[in-house]
C-alpha positions, -999 to +999 in steps of 0.1 A: -787+580-223-759+557-199-739+533-226-740+497-214-705+477-206-707+454-234-676+437-220-694+433-188-729+422-206-711+393-226-698+379-194-727+382-174-750+362-208-722+336-208-725+327-171-765+327-173-756+304-207-738+280-185-762+280-158-793+276-181-776+242-194-765+231-159-803+236-149-815+213-174-840+239-200-844+239-232-811+234-253-824+266-273-827+289-246-786+281-237-777+287-273-795+320-275-778+335-245-742+319-260-750+330-293-759+371-275-726+370-252-709+359-284-724+391-304-721+416-270-679+404-274-678+408-307-686+445-302-661+456-279-622+460-289-615+425-277-589+422-306-565+446-299-577+464-265-586+432-244-596+436-210-602+413-180-640+409-190-630+398-224-602+371-211-632+359-186-662+354-214-636+336-238-627+314-208-659+304-201-674+303-243-646+275-242-660+262-214-695+261-228-679+245-255-664+217-235-697+210-214-730+218-233-713+205-270-687+184-258-675+160-295-645+153-301-644+178-327-655+210-304-626+197-280-600+199-308-612+232-319-607+248-285-568+243-294-570+278-317-594+294-296-572+286-263-544+299-283-560+332-288-566+339-259-533+332-246-518+359-269-542+383-258-539+376-220-500+384-226-509+411-247-524+426-218-495+418-193-514+389-173-478+365-174-460+401-155-458+396-120-473+436-109-457+446-077-480+478-065-460+506-048-465+500-007-485+536-004-511+520-032-542+516-019-558+480-010-579+475-040-549+473-061-537+442-042-570+426-045-570+433-084-530+417-085-550+382-073-577+384-096-555+392-123-531+362-109-559+336-104-569+347-145-536+337-153-535+305-138-569+294-154-553+305-186-526+283-184-545+256-172-568+256-197-540+257-219-521+225-207-558+205-205-558+213-243-527+205-256-528+173-235-562+165-253-547+173-290-510+168-286-504+204-301-472+228-291-487+254-264-485+289-277-467+301-242-435+317-244-406+308-223-409+337-203-448+330-192-435+323-157-419+342-136-403+310-118-403+281-109-423+277-077-417+238-071-382+243-055-402+266-025-433+247-022-433+241+010-438+271+020-466+281+002-499+279+020-520+246+017-543+251-009-548+232-040-552+262-064-521+273-056-503+242-052-514+228-088-502+266-104-468+256-088-465+225-112-475+244-146-436+254-154-432+217-150-459+206-169-450+231-197-412+220-200-429+184-201-453+189-230-428+211-246-402+182-246-433+155-261-450+175-283-427+198-298-391+180-299-376+161-327-359+136-305-380+113-283-377+116-248-359+096-230-365+068-202-344+084-175-361+121-184-390+101-176-381+088-146-368+125-136-401+141-144-423+117-130-408+122-092-410+158-097-446+156-109-455+134-080-442+151-055-467+185-062-492+159-072-493+141-034-490+179-021-519+191-042-543+161-038-536+164+000-545+202+001-577+195-018-590+165+006-603+195+028-624+213-004-652+199-024-658+168-040-656+187-076-625+203-067-606+170-056-616+151-086-606+177-112-570+181-089-566+147-094-576+140-129-555+169-140-521+155-131-533+116-143-537+131-177-504+146-179-488+114-160-505+092-188-493+117-215-454+114-202-454+073-200-472+070-230-444+057-254-428+034-230-463+023-212-471+008-240-439-012-252-445-048-257-421-060-234-430-025-210-432-043-179-395-060-179-380-032-192-398-001-183-416-012-153-423+027-136-439+035-169-457+006-173-474+008-138-473+046-137-495+043-169-516+016-159-523+030-123-533+065-140-558+046-166-577+031-140-575+063-110-592+081-149-616+058-155-626+055-119-635+087-112-658+088-151-678+060-134-680+083-101-691+116-116-718+100-138-732+082-111-735+115-091-761+124-119-793+131-095-771+122-061-760+157-058-772+192-070-765+212-093-757+185-124-723+176-110-722+145-139-716+175-161-678+183-147-668+149-168-683+162-199-643+183-207-627+151-196-644+125-222-615+124-242-595+118-212-617+090-201-617+077-232-582+079-236-578+059-201-601+033-213-583+024-247-549+023-224-564-001-199-578-026-223-545-023-243-530-034-212-550-059-206-551-072-242-520-094-232-530-125-212-496-126-193-503-089-184-487-084-148-516-067-126-507-074-093-483-050-082-480-021-057-473+010-064-449+029-046-463+028-013-496+046-025-519+021-042-522-012-053-533-020-090-569-045-086-579-078-096-583-085-127-619-094-125-624-057-108-609-041-139-629-059-167-659-049-144-649-014-141-645-013-179-676-027-183-691-001-162-676+028-182-684+009-219-723+017-203-717+055-200-699+055-235-730+039-245-754+062-236-730+092-248-729+079-282-760+093-294-751+130-286-726+127-319-708+111-345-676+107-328-684+093-295-702+066-312-675+059-332-654+059-300-678+038-281-678+013-311-640+014-311-631+007-273-663-020-277-644-041-303-611-035-280-625-050-252-641-082-267-606-086-280-593-094-244-591-131-228-623-132-212-613-166-192-584-152-175-607-133-156 
């Protein structure tokens, strides 16, 4: 009797579970598929001899946790799982450059590309988790072969490859903010902002020729990093005068995120395959953006009419208020999904009510 490859079967079952959830079938069907995937994974030696299928399965299970069961507790708990995925990936050498001999067959080159893309997915998941939780990353200092930002102009115009070139820089930023005992200086923030925006412009421009989901998630990814980078100085009481770059960057990124939130949820029924579910893993990002925007608006003399470089302009106060109101309606619909989302909605509503309305 032929023996089944349980690693492949675990991966197949979690894909079926995600498909069932996206198709809107009964929740218990998707849950049973996820449990079956976990059971198959448990029968493999993934803890001491992980394979590519095991890493893919674990990544997809984290995605399922973030999309199908999105709560603040679930998103926080993903940090432990992602840490395990990072360590298993390093154990099997995914982070190391593998150059086959010239006389080796083409399939080895294909496998090398697959391993590279899988490692990039692991790193991106780790970065997103660190952004949400504020925890340090388990990535070692030699996880990146070289900082490709210096050679970025020579890369093909592919948004996925361009985003990956920013990982060493973002890892450096998160290490500086989340693990260093010394507060990051404003000069450092400006330096990182210049570097990050350079690759962000290239990646977002390359994503313009790709699908809606890639364009949106690429912009969300960079905006969230910029929010974390500027957070400390942007929320200073006199930030518009003392730290203008952080103030305007924070406000701009917050507004961009809540606009993305509104646009993603508006796609419900407009586009196939439940594209609005893409918003689920970013719920805490959207909440942080909406709350930070409210904090910016709490000051009656908060400046709002400024151009951010040559890229965009902050909209009028009334438009900002209307956008926040739309996001409040979205959070109200999500508030029944979990206690934490309900608490977040009530907190955001209370802060929104404190904003001076006579100025709009």
